[in-house]
C-alpha positions as CSV (number, residue, x, y, z in Angstrom):
1,M,54.3,15.8,-41.4
2,P,56.6,18.5,-42.7
3,K,56.0,20.2,-46.0
4,R,59.1,18.5,-47.4
5,Y,57.4,15.2,-47.1
6,F,54.8,16.0,-49.7
7,E,57.3,17.8,-51.9
8,R,59.4,14.6,-51.9
9,L,56.4,12.5,-52.6
10,Q,55.6,14.6,-55.6
11,T,59.2,14.5,-56.8
12,I,59.3,10.7,-56.5
13,D,56.0,10.4,-58.3
14,Y,57.2,12.7,-61.1
15,L,60.5,10.9,-61.6
16,I,58.7,7.5,-61.6
17,R,56.2,8.8,-64.2
18,I,59.0,9.9,-66.5
19,K,61.1,6.8,-65.7
20,G,64.0,9.0,-64.5
21,T,64.7,7.9,-61.0
22,G,68.0,6.2,-61.5
23,K,69.2,3.6,-59.0
24,P,67.8,3.8,-55.5
25,A,71.1,5.2,-54.1
26,Q,71.1,7.9,-56.7
27,L,67.4,8.8,-56.1
28,A,68.0,9.0,-52.4
29,K,71.0,11.2,-52.8
30,R,69.0,13.5,-55.2
31,L,66.2,13.8,-52.6
32,R,68.7,14.3,-49.8
33,I,67.3,11.3,-47.8
34,S,68.7,7.9,-46.8
35,E,68.0,4.8,-49.0
36,R,65.9,3.5,-46.0
37,T,63.7,6.6,-46.1
38,L,63.3,6.2,-49.9
39,Y,62.2,2.6,-49.4
40,E,59.7,3.8,-46.8
41,F,58.3,6.3,-49.4
42,L,58.1,3.5,-52.0
43,K,56.4,1.1,-49.6
44,M,53.8,3.7,-48.6
45,M,53.1,4.5,-52.2
46,K,52.7,0.8,-53.0
47,D,50.4,0.4,-50.0
48,L,48.3,3.2,-51.5
49,G,48.0,1.2,-54.7
50,A,50.8,2.5,-56.8
51,P,52.0,-0.3,-59.2
52,I,55.7,0.6,-58.8
53,E,58.3,-1.7,-60.4
54,Y,62.0,-1.4,-61.1
55,D,63.6,-1.9,-64.5
56,R,67.1,-3.1,-64.0
57,Y,68.1,-2.5,-67.6
58,K,67.0,1.2,-67.5
59,E,67.9,1.5,-63.9
60,S,64.7,3.3,-63.0
61,Y,61.5,2.8,-61.2
62,Y,58.3,3.1,-63.3
63,Y,54.6,2.6,-62.9
64,A,53.3,-0.7,-64.4
65,E,50.0,1.2,-65.2
66,K,49.4,4.8,-66.2
67,G,48.7,7.0,-63.2
68,G,50.2,9.2,-60.5
69,F,49.6,10.9,-57.2
70,N,47.6,14.2,-56.9
71,I,47.9,15.8,-53.4
72,R,46.2,19.1,-52.7
73,F,43.7,20.9,-50.6
74,V,40.2,21.4,-52.0
75,K,37.8,24.0,-50.5
76,N,34.6,22.1,-50.8
77,L,33.7,18.5,-50.4
78,A,31.9,18.2,-53.7
79,A,35.1,19.3,-55.6
80,A,37.2,17.0,-53.5
81,T,35.0,14.0,-54.3
82,A,35.2,14.9,-58.0
83,I,39.0,15.1,-57.8
84,L,39.2,11.8,-55.9
85,A,37.0,10.2,-58.5
86,T,39.2,11.6,-61.3
87,F,42.3,10.3,-59.5
88,F,40.9,6.8,-59.4
89,I,39.7,6.9,-63.0
90,D,43.1,8.2,-64.2
91,Y,45.0,5.8,-61.9
92,W,43.1,2.7,-62.8
């Protein structure tokens, strides 16, 4: 996966958290991807447990529960386990 993949995932996550995605076509254009690719990102995020919903009035995606994605490399397994546990606690 190219580096851009993770950058886009982080951007989508951030915009969903601040409820600033806009309509799907606008978000795809902002990310310089097709709407189909955007829907693939959203599906993958949902498959990973993200409670993503769309507000037609505000024209933005949002998380139905507080949380977000945290993707990074950790040098030792103990720290990685702690971060993963924190992610699940923050997410759920």
